[in-house]
All heavy atoms as an XYZ file, in Angstrom:
726
protein
N     -23.321     69.428    207.453
C     -24.712     69.054    207.682
C     -24.799     67.535    207.787
O     -24.301     66.816    206.940
C     -25.570     69.576    206.535
C     -27.016     69.307    206.690
S     -27.911     70.074    205.312
C     -29.510     70.075    206.003
N     -25.464     67.059    208.851
C     -25.561     65.618    209.025
C     -26.820     65.088    208.347
O     -27.799     65.808    208.156
C     -25.546     65.250    210.499
C     -26.740     65.698    211.265
C     -26.588     65.341    212.740
N     -27.761     65.761    213.461
C     -28.782     64.973    213.763
N     -28.756     63.716    213.399
N     -29.814     65.429    214.415
N     -26.770     63.801    208.011
C     -27.921     63.178    207.364
C     -29.076     63.062    208.356
O     -28.868     62.853    209.543
C     -27.536     61.794    206.846
N     -30.284     63.211    207.854
C     -31.464     63.088    208.711
C     -31.601     61.649    209.178
O     -31.476     60.714    208.393
C     -32.703     63.521    207.937
N     -31.845     61.493    210.467
C     -32.010     60.163    211.043
C     -33.450     59.713    210.840
O     -34.391     60.491    210.997
C     -31.677     60.196    212.533
C     -31.587     58.833    213.158
C     -31.227     58.925    214.621
N     -32.328     59.423    215.440
C     -33.391     58.715    215.775
N     -33.536     57.482    215.330
N     -34.328     59.243    216.536
N     -33.621     58.450    210.511
C     -34.947     57.875    210.319
C     -35.168     56.854    211.433
O     -34.324     55.987    211.668
C     -35.068     57.189    208.943
C     -36.421     56.536    208.776
C     -34.819     58.172    207.827
N     -36.306     56.955    212.126
C     -36.614     55.989    213.166
C     -36.814     54.607    212.562
O     -37.225     54.470    211.401
C     -37.865     56.427    213.937
C     -37.582     57.616    214.833
O     -36.779     57.462    215.762
O     -38.141     58.698    214.588
N     -36.553     53.580    213.364
C     -36.631     52.193    212.887
C     -38.008     51.813    212.349
O     -38.120     50.951    211.490
C     -36.227     51.227    214.001
C     -34.763     51.318    214.333
O     -33.934     51.603    213.468
N     -34.424     51.082    215.587
N     -39.059     52.434    212.861
C     -40.415     52.088    212.449
C     -40.965     52.994    211.341
O     -42.124     52.874    210.963
C     -41.347     52.130    213.666
C     -41.361     53.484    214.342
O     -40.488     54.321    214.114
N     -42.331     53.701    215.189
N     -40.147     53.883    210.820
C     -40.590     54.860    209.807
C     -41.247     54.166    208.611
O     -42.382     54.493    208.256
C     -39.394     55.707    209.358
C     -39.766     56.826    208.449
N     -40.009     58.105    208.916
C     -39.933     56.879    207.102
C     -40.312     58.888    207.887
N     -40.268     58.164    206.787
N     -40.566     53.222    208.012
C     -41.094     52.543    206.821
C     -42.380     51.787    207.142
O     -43.349     51.835    206.380
C     -40.053     51.597    206.223
C     -40.536     50.914    204.942
C     -39.493     50.004    204.364
C     -39.898     49.288    203.106
N     -41.275     49.059    202.823
N     -42.410     51.113    208.276
C     -43.596     50.349    208.661
C     -44.810     51.267    208.833
O     -45.915     50.938    208.391
C     -43.310     49.580    209.949
C     -44.438     48.688    210.397
C     -44.114     47.963    211.688
O     -43.361     48.450    212.518
N     -44.707     46.793    211.852
N     -44.619     52.411    209.439
C     -45.728     53.349    209.630
C     -46.173     53.944    208.297
O     -47.365     54.030    208.012
C     -45.357     54.428    210.667
C     -45.376     53.781    212.064
C     -46.289     55.638    210.583
C     -44.950     54.662    213.191
N     -45.224     54.316    207.455
C     -45.563     54.844    206.120
C     -46.324     53.784    205.322
O     -47.348     54.071    204.696
C     -44.294     55.300    205.364
C     -43.598     56.456    206.086
C     -44.619     55.653    203.910
C     -44.372     57.731    206.181
N     -45.835     52.547    205.345
C     -46.508     51.457    204.622
C     -47.922     51.230    205.149
O     -48.851     50.986    204.372
C     -45.699     50.165    204.728
C     -44.422     50.193    203.914
O     -44.237     51.104    203.075
O     -43.569     49.292    204.133
N     -48.100     51.311    206.464
C     -49.431     51.125    207.061
C     -50.378     52.241    206.614
O     -51.530     51.979    206.257
C     -49.342     51.073    208.597
O     -48.501     49.973    208.960
C     -50.716     50.899    209.219
N     -49.887     53.471    206.641
C     -50.714     54.586    206.170
C     -51.168     54.360    204.730
O     -52.343     54.540    204.404
C     -49.942     55.903    206.289
C     -49.803     56.452    207.701
C     -48.664     57.472    207.776
C     -51.118     57.085    208.152
N     -50.262     53.942    203.888
C     -50.603     53.697    202.478
C     -51.583     52.544    202.351
O     -52.480     52.578    201.501
C     -49.338     53.455    201.667
C     -48.534     54.729    201.486
C     -47.273     54.521    200.693
N     -46.617     55.811    200.469
C     -45.307     55.989    200.450
N     -44.478     54.953    200.606
N     -44.803     57.184    200.259
N     -51.447     51.526    203.203
C     -52.328     50.354    203.118
C     -53.775     50.689    203.496
O     -54.693     49.973    203.099
C     -51.807     49.217    204.005
O     -52.089     49.457    205.372
N     -53.984     51.767    204.255
C     -55.354     52.163    204.620
C     -55.898     53.227    203.667
O     -56.950     53.802    203.915
C     -55.434     52.641    206.084
C     -54.568     53.880    206.314
C     -55.081     51.516    207.043
C     -54.792     54.551    207.651
N     -55.163     53.507    202.599
C     -55.650     54.420    201.571
C     -55.144     55.842    201.651
O     -55.617     56.709    200.912
N     -54.195     56.110    202.517
C     -53.646     57.459    202.631
C     -52.590     57.697    201.547
O     -51.882     56.776    201.153
C     -53.023     57.667    204.012
N     -52.503     58.933    201.105
C     -51.377     59.367    200.278
C     -50.323     59.866    201.255
O     -50.645     60.593    202.193
C     -51.781     60.516    199.365
O     -52.831     60.133    198.520
N     -49.073     59.464    201.051
C     -48.028     59.825    202.009
C     -46.776     60.269    201.284
O     -46.327     59.619    200.339
C     -47.668     58.636    202.928
C     -46.658     59.066    203.984
C     -48.894     58.036    203.575
N     -46.219     61.361    201.738
C     -44.919     61.831    201.260
C     -44.002     61.889    202.474
O     -44.269     62.602    203.441
C     -45.053     63.219    200.616
C     -43.775     63.756    200.051
C     -43.327     62.936    198.871
C     -42.093     63.558    198.237
N     -41.537     62.741    197.191
N     -42.925     61.121    202.432
C     -41.953     61.137    203.516
C     -41.136     62.420    203.416
O     -40.571     62.725    202.375
C     -41.051     59.910    203.431
O     -40.145     59.895    204.510
N     -41.093     63.177    204.505
C     -40.436     64.482    204.497
C     -39.357     64.591    205.570
O     -38.922     65.696    205.910
C     -41.480     65.598    204.709
O     -42.232     65.309    205.885
C     -42.422     65.707    203.517
N     -38.912     63.452    206.086
C     -37.946     63.458    207.192
C     -36.646     64.181    206.844
O     -35.998     64.741    207.706
C     -37.651     62.030    207.653
C     -36.877     61.244    206.660
N     -37.467     60.607    205.596
C     -35.551     61.020    206.555
C     -36.524     60.010    204.871
N     -35.359     60.256    205.430
N     -36.293     64.190    205.573
C     -35.013     64.785    205.171
C     -35.044     66.321    205.139
O     -33.993     66.944    205.025
C     -34.589     64.237    203.808
N     -36.214     66.922    205.243
C     -36.293     68.383    205.229
C     -35.554     68.969    206.427
O     -34.861     69.972    206.322
C     -37.762     68.864    205.185
C     -38.373     68.495    203.840
C     -37.855     70.367    205.444
C     -39.852     68.801    203.719
N     -35.709     68.349    207.577
C     -35.009     68.809    208.775
C     -35.590     70.081    209.358
O     -36.718     70.465    209.038
N     -34.842     70.721    210.246
C     -35.247     71.957    210.912
C     -36.588     71.815    211.637
O     -37.349     72.779    211.740
C     -35.290     73.120    209.920
C     -33.943     73.457    209.301
C     -32.924     73.870    210.358
O     -33.170     74.770    211.142
N     -31.788     73.196    210.394
N     -36.879     70.596    212.110
C     -38.089     70.366    212.871
C     -39.318     70.031    212.061
O     -40.364     69.725    212.631
N     -39.211     70.088    210.715
C     -40.388     69.757    209.907
C     -40.743     68.296    210.149
O     -39.871     67.432    210.195
C     -40.123     70.000    208.414
C     -41.383     70.004    207.600
C     -42.130     71.165    207.472
C     -41.840     68.848    206.999
C     -43.313     71.176    206.740
C     -43.014     68.836    206.272
C     -43.753     70.009    206.138
N     -42.038     67.979    210.309
C     -42.450     66.604    210.587
C     -42.000     65.613    209.515
O     -41.661     65.982    208.395
C     -43.982     66.710    210.657
C     -44.215     68.115    211.101
C     -43.157     68.923    210.377
N     -42.053     64.346    209.881
C     -41.525     63.265    209.053
C     -42.389     62.899    207.858
O     -41.907     62.256    206.936
C     -41.333     62.007    209.906
C     -40.269     62.197    210.971
O     -39.231     62.814    210.670
O     -40.471     61.719    212.105
N     -43.673     63.257    207.882
C     -44.554     62.850    206.789
C     -45.687     63.845    206.587
O     -46.183     64.440    207.541
C     -45.136     61.467    207.069
N     -46.079     63.985    205.319
C     -47.288     64.722    204.947
C     -48.267     63.659    204.468
O     -47.930     62.821    203.621
C     -47.012     65.762    203.848
C     -48.298     66.439    203.408
C     -45.999     66.795    204.336
N     -49.475     63.695    205.025
C     -50.458     62.643    204.777
C     -51.741     63.260    204.218
O     -52.252     64.240    204.772
C     -50.795     61.916    206.093
C     -49.526     61.335    206.719
C     -51.851     60.830    205.869
C     -49.679     60.998    208.184
N     -52.240     62.671    203.151
C     -53.560     63.018    202.631
C     -54.485     61.860    202.963
O     -54.205     60.704    202.614
N     -55.576     62.141    203.683
C     -56.480     61.064    204.093
C     -57.904     61.582    204.155
O     -58.187     62.540    204.890
C     -56.050     60.519    205.460
C     -56.775     59.284    205.906
C     -56.629     58.090    205.213
C     -57.592     59.308    207.018
C     -57.284     56.942    205.629
C     -58.248     58.167    207.451
C     -58.094     56.980    206.749
N     -58.761     60.997    203.340
C     -60.186     61.330    203.317
C     -60.431     62.828    203.148
O     -61.217     63.437    203.863
C     -60.874     60.775    204.540
C     -60.790     59.254    204.563
C     -61.640     58.636    205.606
N     -61.580     57.179    205.410
C     -61.671     56.308    206.385
N     -61.850     56.713    207.619
N     -61.603     55.021    206.127
N     -59.704     63.417    202.203
C     -59.924     64.809    201.842
C     -59.234     65.844    202.708
O     -59.445     67.039    202.523
N     -58.408     65.411    203.640
C     -57.707     66.357    204.506
C     -56.210     66.071    204.477
O     -55.780     64.966    204.137
C     -58.232     66.272    205.937
N     -55.429     67.081    204.838
C     -53.973     66.956    204.873
C     -53.499     67.055    206.312
O     -53.966     67.904    207.072
C     -53.322     68.065    204.022
O     -53.809     67.951    202.685
C     -51.802     67.939    204.025
N     -52.568     66.175    206.665
C     -52.033     66.123    208.022
C     -50.511     66.078    207.971
O     -49.930     65.591    206.996
C     -52.521     64.858    208.743
C     -54.012     64.721    208.778
C     -54.690     64.037    207.766
C     -54.761     65.270    209.808
C     -56.070     63.911    207.788
C     -56.141     65.144    209.846
C     -56.781     64.460    208.831
O     -58.151     64.330    208.851
N     -49.882     66.551    209.021
C     -48.450     66.402    209.212
C     -48.256     65.412    210.341
O     -49.005     65.432    211.329
C     -47.801     67.737    209.583
C     -47.955     68.872    208.588
C     -47.263     70.128    209.128
C     -47.381     68.496    207.236
N     -47.250     64.554    210.227
C     -47.014     63.557    211.271
C     -45.535     63.447    211.609
O     -44.679     63.417    210.720
C     -47.537     62.191    210.842
N     -45.285     63.371    212.888
C     -43.951     63.087    213.409
C     -43.938     61.613    213.777
O     -44.875     61.117    214.424
C     -43.662     63.963    214.632
C     -42.298     63.798    215.213
C     -41.186     64.168    214.247
O     -41.336     65.119    213.459
O     -40.140     63.481    214.280
N     -42.908     60.907    213.360
C     -42.785     59.483    213.665
C     -41.680     59.306    214.687
O     -40.545     59.729    214.475
C     -42.486     58.669    212.386
C     -43.651     58.819    211.401
C     -42.233     57.206    212.733
C     -43.384     58.246    210.027
N     -42.056     58.687    215.804
C     -41.098     58.397    216.873
C     -41.069     56.894    217.085
O     -42.094     56.223    216.977
C     -41.498     59.098    218.183
C     -41.389     60.604    218.116
C     -39.950     61.011    218.002
C     -39.759     62.512    218.079
N     -38.383     62.901    217.818
N     -39.911     56.367    217.400
C     -39.761     54.933    217.611
C     -40.301     54.571    218.988
O     -39.715     54.915    220.015
C     -38.289     54.542    217.493
C     -38.092     53.034    217.443
O     -38.989     52.291    217.880
O     -37.035     52.604    216.962
N     -41.429     53.882    219.008
C     -42.057     53.485    220.253
C     -41.247     52.485    221.059
O     -41.521     52.263    222.236
N     -40.243     51.889    220.446
C     -39.376     50.939    221.148
C     -38.310     51.654    221.977
O     -37.656     51.044    222.809
C     -38.701     49.987    220.152
C     -39.677     49.155    219.343
C     -40.487     48.224    220.211
O     -39.956     47.554    221.080
N     -41.791     48.203    219.988
N     -38.124     52.929    221.711
C     -37.116     53.713    222.428
C     -37.761     54.312    223.669
O     -38.706     55.097    223.575
C     -36.530     54.825    221.532
C     -35.602     55.732    222.325
C     -35.807     54.221    220.338
N     -37.265     53.936    224.814
C     -37.783     54.472    226.067
C     -37.259     55.893    226.245
O     -36.071     56.152    226.119
C     -37.366     53.577    227.249
C     -38.005     52.200    227.083
C     -37.768     54.210    228.575
C     -37.523     51.170    228.049
N     -38.168     56.795    226.516
C     -37.772     58.180    226.758
C     -37.421     58.975    225.514
O     -36.633     59.911    225.586
N     -38.008     58.615    224.350
C     -37.733     59.416    223.144
C     -38.144     60.859    223.421
O     -38.999     61.131    224.245
C     -38.441     58.857    221.908
C     -39.930     58.689    222.002
C     -40.609     57.546    222.286
C     -40.932     59.698    221.817
N     -41.959     57.782    222.285
C     -42.190     59.098    222.006
C     -40.885     61.052    221.513
C     -43.386     59.792    221.900
C     -42.081     61.755    221.412
C     -43.305     61.116    221.599
N     -37.489     61.757    222.722
C     -37.722     63.187    222.931
C     -37.829     63.901    221.593
O     -37.342     63.427    220.583
C     -36.562     63.801    223.717
C     -36.388     63.227    225.086
C     -35.170     63.815    225.766
C     -34.973     63.149    227.115
N     -33.756     63.581    227.761
N     -38.455     65.072    221.657
C     -38.470     65.961    220.501
C     -37.195     66.792    220.538
O     -36.734     67.185    221.611
C     -39.675     66.906    220.543
C     -40.989     66.223    220.348
C     -41.874     66.084    221.403
C     -41.353     65.727    219.114
C     -43.090     65.462    221.231
C     -42.568     65.099    218.932
C     -43.448     64.966    219.990
N     -36.666     67.085    219.353
C     -35.524     67.986    219.284
C     -36.031     69.411    219.525
O     -37.233     69.680    219.395
C     -34.845     67.933    217.898
O     -35.755     68.478    216.925
C     -34.433     66.515    217.520
N     -35.146     70.340    219.853
C     -35.585     71.735    219.997
C     -36.282     72.269    218.739
O     -37.279     72.994    218.835
C     -34.283     72.490    220.285
C     -33.426     71.472    220.969
C     -33.745     70.177    220.258
N     -35.775     71.893    217.557
C     -36.411     72.333    216.309
C     -37.826     71.768    216.195
O     -38.750     72.466    215.761
C     -35.594     71.899    215.087
C     -34.396     72.737    214.844
N     -33.119     72.245    214.976
C     -34.268     74.023    214.480
C     -32.255     73.205    214.700
N     -32.930     74.303    214.399
N     -37.997     70.492    216.559
C     -39.326     69.877    216.492
C     -40.283     70.546    217.469
O     -41.431     70.829    217.119
C     -39.237     68.378    216.796
C     -38.568     67.583    215.705
C     -38.232     66.165    216.133
O     -38.037     65.870    217.309
N     -38.146     65.273    215.160
N     -39.829     70.809    218.674
C     -40.670     71.491    219.666
C     -41.125     72.852    219.148
O     -42.289     73.222    219.278
C     -39.907     71.677    220.978
C     -39.710     70.411    221.758
C     -38.907     70.713    223.017
C     -38.532     69.459    223.757
N     -37.692     69.762    224.936
N     -40.198     73.595    218.574
C     -40.517     74.927    218.057
C     -41.522     74.825    216.901
O     -42.483     75.587    216.833
C     -39.241     75.650    217.622
C     -39.445     77.092    217.250
C     -38.159     77.887    217.082
N     -37.016     77.181    216.538
C     -35.979     76.725    217.271
N     -35.928     76.911    218.570
N     -34.974     76.084    216.700
N     -41.293     73.871    215.979
C     -42.211     73.722    214.846
C     -43.616     73.399    215.345
O     -44.595     74.035    214.949
C     -41.734     72.622    213.884
C     -42.607     72.518    212.668
C     -42.292     73.209    211.518
C     -43.773     71.754    212.690
C     -43.120     73.145    210.399
C     -44.608     71.682    211.587
C     -44.270     72.381    210.436
N     -43.740     72.422    216.224
C     -45.047     72.002    216.734
C     -45.735     73.149    217.467
O     -46.937     73.367    217.308
C     -44.894     70.747    217.621
C     -44.508     69.541    216.748
C     -46.169     70.469    218.412
C     -44.064     68.311    217.523
N     -44.978     73.890    218.250
C     -45.549     74.994    219.032
C     -46.020     76.161    218.165
O     -46.952     76.879    218.539
C     -44.531     75.495    220.050
N     -45.397     76.358    217.016
C     -45.723     77.523    216.198
C     -46.543     77.192    214.953
O     -46.915     78.104    214.209
C     -44.437     78.267    215.764
O     -43.624     77.385    214.981
C     -43.658     78.757    216.981
N     -46.840     75.915    214.719
C     -47.596     75.513    213.537
C     -49.051     75.931    213.703
O     -49.706     75.590    214.684
C     -47.487     74.007    213.329
C     -48.193     73.520    212.113
C     -49.279     72.701    212.070
C     -47.864     73.811    210.758
N     -49.650     72.468    210.773
C     -48.794     73.141    209.942
C     -46.874     74.584    210.153
C     -48.767     73.217    208.558
C     -46.840     74.661    208.770
C     -47.774     73.975    207.989
N     -49.580     76.679    212.740
C     -50.948     77.189    212.818
C     -51.963     76.344    212.063
O     -53.109     76.752    211.908
C     -51.002     78.637    212.311
C     -50.378     79.585    213.294
O     -50.523     79.423    214.496
N     -49.654     80.566    212.805
N     -51.544     75.192    211.588
C     -52.475     74.269    210.935
C     -53.032     73.295    211.955
O     -52.967     73.525    213.162
N     -53.603     72.204    211.463
C     -54.105     71.190    212.385
C     -52.926     70.633    213.189
O     -51.778     70.698    212.737
C     -54.826     70.075    211.627
O     -53.964     69.468    210.698
N     -53.192     70.104    214.379
C     -52.088     69.612    215.216
C     -51.243     68.558    214.508
O     -51.763     67.769    213.714
C     -52.812     68.998    216.422
C     -54.134     69.673    216.455
C     -54.492     69.959    215.017
N     -49.960     68.567    214.788
C     -49.047     67.571    214.222
C     -49.340     66.239    214.904
O     -49.357     66.146    216.138
C     -47.571     67.986    214.428
C     -46.633     66.899    213.922
C     -47.290     69.314    213.726
N     -49.592     65.209    214.101
C     -49.843     63.872    214.629
C     -48.530     63.261    215.092
O     -47.476     63.515    214.496
C     -50.452     62.982    213.549
C     -51.739     63.485    212.894
C     -52.079     62.622    211.692
C     -52.859     63.502    213.904
N     -48.595     62.430    216.117
C     -47.419     61.709    216.596
C     -47.738     60.223    216.498
O     -48.693     59.744    217.132
C     -47.084     62.058    218.068
C     -47.064     63.568    218.300
C     -45.776     61.372    218.483
C     -46.034     64.319    217.510
N     -46.976     59.506    215.697
C     -47.149     58.060    215.563
C     -45.914     57.360    216.124
O     -44.788     57.676    215.726
C     -47.324     57.660    214.097
C     -48.598     58.150    213.458
C     -48.569     58.709    212.201
C     -49.822     58.038    214.103
C     -49.742     59.155    211.588
C     -50.994     58.487    213.512
C     -50.958     59.037    212.251
N     -46.136     56.410    217.032
C     -45.016     55.633    217.581
C     -45.086     54.169    217.181
O     -44.127     53.433    217.393
C     -44.988     55.712    219.123
O     -46.188     55.150    219.653
C     -44.812     57.156    219.592
N     -46.225     53.765    216.613
C     -46.384     52.359    216.213
C     -47.559     52.245    215.240
O     -48.333     53.191    215.062
C     -46.602     51.470    217.431
S     -48.106     51.862    218.354
N     -47.699     51.075    214.656
C     -48.787     50.814    213.714
C     -50.139     50.991    214.393
O     -51.074     51.520    213.794
C     -48.634     49.400    213.112
C     -49.885     48.972    212.373
C     -47.420     49.354    212.182
N     -50.258     50.572    215.648
C     -51.533     50.730    216.363
C     -51.949     52.191    216.457
O     -53.139     52.503    216.396
C     -51.460     50.112    217.759
C     -51.524     48.593    217.731
O     -51.951     48.034    216.698
O     -51.153     47.972    218.737
N     -50.992     53.102    216.608
C     -51.314     54.539    216.615
C     -51.984     54.942    215.307
O     -52.964     55.688    215.297
C     -50.056     55.395    216.799
C     -49.472     55.347    218.187
O     -50.118     54.818    219.115
O     -48.338     55.862    218.338
N     -51.446     54.454    214.206
C     -51.982     54.775    212.876
C     -53.402     54.234    212.743
O     -54.316     54.953    212.311
C     -51.081     54.202    211.761
C     -51.736     54.384    210.396
C     -49.708     54.823    211.797
N     -53.600     52.985    213.127
C     -54.911     52.359    212.976
C     -55.956     53.013    213.876
O     -57.096     53.223    213.458
C     -54.804     50.854    213.246
C     -53.867     50.096    212.288
C     -53.758     48.633    212.697
C     -54.311     50.237    210.844
N     -55.572     53.363    215.091
C     -56.486     54.052    216.002
C     -56.873     55.415    215.431
O     -58.046     55.803    215.432
C     -55.836     54.222    217.384
O     -55.581     52.928    217.927
C     -56.723     55.001    218.327
N     -55.880     56.151    214.920
C     -56.146     57.452    214.301
C     -57.080     57.306    213.105
O     -58.048     58.064    212.969
C     -54.826     58.093    213.884
C     -54.990     59.318    213.050
C     -55.323     60.569    213.483
C     -54.861     59.402    211.624
N     -55.397     61.427    212.404
C     -55.120     60.732    211.260
C     -54.530     58.474    210.641
C     -55.068     61.158    209.932
C     -54.486     58.901    209.322
C     -54.760     60.230    208.982
N     -56.818     56.318    212.245
C     -57.648     56.118    211.044
C     -59.088     55.784    211.434
O     -60.028     56.312    210.823
C     -57.060     55.020    210.173
N     -59.295     54.954    212.449
C     -60.652     54.613    212.892
C     -61.373     55.859    213.404
O     -62.578     56.006    213.198
C     -60.609     53.549    213.986
C     -60.434     52.134    213.454
C     -60.681     51.089    214.524
N     -59.735     51.151    215.626
C     -58.545     50.556    215.670
N     -58.151     49.807    214.650
N     -57.763     50.674    216.713
N     -60.639     56.767    214.030
C     -61.284     57.982    214.557
C     -61.633     58.970    213.445
O     -62.338     59.946    213.696
C     -60.395     58.647    215.599
O     -59.284     59.284    214.998
N     -61.141     58.730    212.238
C     -61.421     59.591    211.092
C     -62.269     58.884    210.032
O     -62.237     59.249    208.870
C     -60.104     60.103    210.477
C     -59.442     61.116    211.339
N     -58.716     60.764    212.457
C     -59.422     62.458    211.293
C     -58.266     61.858    213.039
N     -58.681     62.899    212.357
N     -62.994     57.871    210.474
C     -63.829     57.084    209.551
C     -65.076     57.838    209.145
O     -65.543     58.705    209.789
C     -64.216     55.756    210.198
Protein backbone atom coordinates (compact mmCIF):
# COMPACT_ATOMS: atom_id res chain seq x y z
CA UNK A 1 0.00 0.00 0.00
CA UNK A 2 1.42 3.36 -1.00
CA UNK A 3 1.28 6.48 1.14
CA UNK A 4 -1.49 8.94 0.33
CA UNK A 5 -0.23 11.86 -1.72
CA UNK A 6 -0.98 15.35 -0.43
CA UNK A 7 -1.28 18.23 -2.89
CA UNK A 8 1.14 21.13 -2.38
CA UNK A 9 -1.67 23.50 -1.39
CA UNK A 10 -3.37 21.11 1.08
CA UNK A 11 -2.06 22.79 4.24
CA UNK A 12 -2.73 26.29 2.92
CA UNK A 13 -6.35 25.44 2.10
CA UNK A 14 -6.90 23.70 5.45
CA UNK A 15 -5.37 26.69 7.27
CA UNK A 16 -7.59 29.10 5.31
CA UNK A 17 -10.70 27.11 6.17
CA UNK A 18 -9.77 27.21 9.86
CA UNK A 19 -9.03 30.95 9.68
CA UNK A 20 -12.62 31.65 8.53
CA UNK A 21 -14.05 29.67 11.45
CA UNK A 22 -14.51 26.23 9.93
CA UNK A 23 -13.80 23.02 11.80
CA UNK A 24 -11.65 20.82 9.58
CA UNK A 25 -10.47 17.24 9.74
CA UNK A 26 -7.92 16.24 7.12
CA UNK A 27 -8.95 12.86 5.73
CA UNK A 28 -6.59 12.48 2.76
CA UNK A 29 -5.02 9.35 4.25
CA UNK A 30 -8.30 7.38 4.16
CA UNK A 31 -7.85 6.75 0.45
CA UNK A 32 -10.19 4.76 -1.82
CA UNK A 33 -11.52 8.03 -3.24
CA UNK A 34 -12.67 9.52 0.06
CA UNK A 35 -12.31 13.32 -0.12
CA UNK A 36 -9.36 15.11 1.46
CA UNK A 37 -11.26 17.00 4.16
CA UNK A 38 -14.41 17.00 6.27
CA UNK A 39 -15.51 20.55 7.03
CA UNK A 40 -17.98 21.89 9.58
CA UNK A 41 -19.09 25.42 8.68
CA UNK A 42 -22.05 27.41 9.98
CA UNK A 43 -23.95 24.36 11.19
CA UNK A 44 -23.43 22.16 8.14
CA UNK A 45 -20.96 19.43 7.19
CA UNK A 46 -19.18 19.30 3.85
CA UNK A 47 -16.69 17.02 2.13
CA UNK A 48 -13.94 18.61 0.06
CA UNK A 49 -11.45 17.36 -2.47
CA UNK A 50 -8.28 19.45 -2.68
CA UNK A 51 -6.54 19.68 -6.03
CA UNK A 52 -3.37 21.62 -6.75
CA UNK A 53 -4.42 24.53 -8.94
CA UNK A 54 -0.81 24.95 -10.06
CA UNK A 55 -0.93 21.59 -11.82
CA UNK A 56 -2.20 21.92 -15.36
CA UNK A 57 -4.59 19.16 -16.27
CA UNK A 58 -5.07 17.68 -12.78
CA UNK A 59 -7.44 14.73 -12.80
CA UNK A 60 -9.59 12.72 -10.45
CA UNK A 61 -8.52 9.16 -9.80
CA UNK A 62 -11.00 6.41 -10.72
CA UNK A 63 -11.73 5.95 -7.00
CA UNK A 64 -12.43 9.68 -6.60
CA UNK A 65 -14.73 9.71 -9.64
CA UNK A 66 -16.67 6.75 -8.27
CA UNK A 67 -16.97 8.28 -4.78
CA UNK A 68 -18.20 11.64 -6.13
CA UNK A 69 -20.66 9.96 -8.50
CA UNK A 70 -22.18 7.73 -5.83
CA UNK A 71 -22.15 10.07 -2.81
CA UNK A 72 -25.73 10.76 -1.71
CA UNK A 73 -24.91 13.70 0.55
CA UNK A 74 -24.32 17.29 -0.46
CA UNK A 75 -21.98 17.64 -3.45
CA UNK A 76 -18.27 17.19 -2.80
CA UNK A 77 -16.57 20.59 -2.86
CA UNK A 78 -13.48 21.02 -5.03
CA UNK A 79 -10.88 23.52 -3.83
CA UNK A 80 -7.85 24.35 -5.99
CA UNK A 81 -6.72 27.53 -4.24
CA UNK A 82 -7.40 29.87 -1.33
CA UNK A 83 -9.66 32.01 -3.54
CA UNK A 84 -11.93 28.97 -4.05
CA UNK A 85 -12.31 28.69 -0.27
CA UNK A 86 -13.04 32.38 0.20
CA UNK A 87 -15.55 32.48 -2.65
CA UNK A 88 -17.32 29.41 -1.23
CA UNK A 89 -17.38 30.92 2.29
CA UNK A 90 -18.88 34.21 0.99
CA UNK A 91 -21.63 32.23 -0.76
CA UNK A 92 -22.49 30.60 2.59
CA UNK A 93 -22.63 33.81 4.61
